[in-house]
N, C-alpha and C positions, 0 to 999 in steps of 0.2 A: 325611559320612564313612561309610564302609561298615564294618560289624562282622560278623565271622563268629561265629555262634552255634551251638554244638553242642547238639543236642536228643536226649535218650535216652528211648526209648519201647519198649514191648513190643507185639507184634502176633502174631496166630495165623496161621501160614503154611498152605500148601495141605495139608500132612500133619497138620493140626490140632495142631501143636506150637507152643508159645509161643517166639517168636524176639525177641531184644532187638537194637535198632538204636541206634547213636550216630551221628547224621548231621549234617553242617554245612549251615546255611542262611545266607544273606547278608541283612542288614537295613541299610537307610539310616537312620541316626539321628545325633543330635548328641552323645550321651553313652552311656556303658556302661549307665546306669540306663534310658535311653530304649530302647536296644536290647533290654534284658531285658524291659521292659514290652511292647514291640511283639511280641517273640517269644512271650511268654506269651499275648497277645491273639490273634495269628495261628495259633499252633499249637493253641490251644484250639478253634478252628473246625474243625480237621481231625482232631485226635486226642482222641476222646471218652474213651478208656480211661485217660488220664493220661500225663504226661511229666515230665521233669526236665531243666533247663538245666544242662549239665555244664561248659561253657566259653564264655567270650566273649573275643574278641580283635580288635584292629583289623586289618582286611583291607588288604593293600598293593596294591590295584587303583586305578590312576589314572583308569580309565574302564571303563564296562561297555557292551557292545554287544548288547542283546537282539535276537532275531530270531524272527519268527513261525513260520518253518519248521523251526527247530532244537529238539531235545529234550534236548540235553546241554550242559554248560558246559565251555569250554576256557580254560585259563590260558595266555596268550600273552606271551612276553617280547619286547618291542620295543626295539631299540637305535636311538635317535635320534642322528644324526651332525651335529655342529656344528663349525664351523671357528673356532679361536682365531686371530684376525687378527694379534695382537701377536706370538705365537710361531710362527705358521704351522703349527700342528698341528691334526689332527682330534681331536675329543673325542667319545667315545660315552657317552651317558647312557641307562641301562637303566630301563625302566618296565614294569609289568605291567598288562595289560588282560584283562577277562573277556569272552569271546565265546560266544554261544549258537549252536550249529550242529549238523548231523547227524553229522559226522565231522571228522577233522583237515583234510582237503583243503577241505571246505566252510568251516571256520573260517579257514583261510589266505585263501581267496578273499574271504570276507566282510570280514575285517580289511583286506586289500589294498584293497577297494572303499571302506572307511571312511577309509583314509589316502590316498586318491587325490588330495585337494586339499591335502595337506601340502606346505609350502614346503621344509622341510629333508629331507635324505636320511634314510632309515631302513632297517633290516633286521629280519627276524624270525628270531632264532636258535633259538627253541624254541616248540612248541605241545604242551601236554599236557592230557589230560582231567582236569578238576577233580572232586573228590569232592562239590562243592556241589550240593545237590539242587534248590534254588530260590532266587530272590532276591525281596525285598520292598522295592521303592522307596518312599520316603516319600510322593511325590505320584503317585498311580496314576490320575489323571483324575477321581476321585470327590470331589475337594476342593471346598469351598464357594467360590463366587465371591467375589472381593475386594469389600469394602464401598467404594462410591464415594461421595464427598461429594455432596450435593445440588447440582445446578447451578442457576444463576439461571434463572427462567422465561424461555423464549424463545418468541416468537410467530412462527410461519410460516404461510404460506398453507394448508399441509396440516394445521395444528393444529386447524382449525375445520371443522365440517361445513358444507355448503352452506345448511342450514336456519338456522344461527345467524347473528344479526346482530352485526356487530362495530362497536362504536362507536369511531370514529377518535379522538374526544376522550379516551377512557379510555386508549387506547394512547399517545397523545401525552403525557398526564399522567404515565403510568408511565415513559416514556422521559425526560421532563424531570426526574423525581425521581431517577432513576439518575444523570443527568449532574450534578446538584447534589451528590449524595453523593460523587462522584469529584473534585470541585473541591478544590484545596489550600486549606487554611485559612491566612490571612495574619495575622501578628501585628502 
């Protein structure tokens, strides 16, 4: 779930005056508490002068489409068209997606590209620039690899170097032991 977190901080501008900002950021989290903790951790990396979290709310985005070439975020309203076969009527379901792009035209083109494989009809009634400064997905590629249970020892030809002597009797014995363990016990 995405949470919009507003962060208030002060910064010295080009005219050496202190300017206060209250800007929204988007965090992927499971709860409000986790969103606050992640915001505190991430913002602490960038804002050394201190900051204050002023608001946290659930963001109503069903999907987020980041792009490497975009520098701004656009809120796009997408109307999905479905047909109610019983009544024979079209039904429109609105959803909001966040697209990273250079401008409105780029956002429209990128969104159209993302929806190219969609089976149902859709329309894009509005695209507006979002005030969101940045997003922080939960998994950013630096996560730890999943722990895999140890697999039983498997012997292959590549497992041994040419200098090692493989005793066929030992391999036969291990294979026989594994077969005995798998046999069902009869009562």
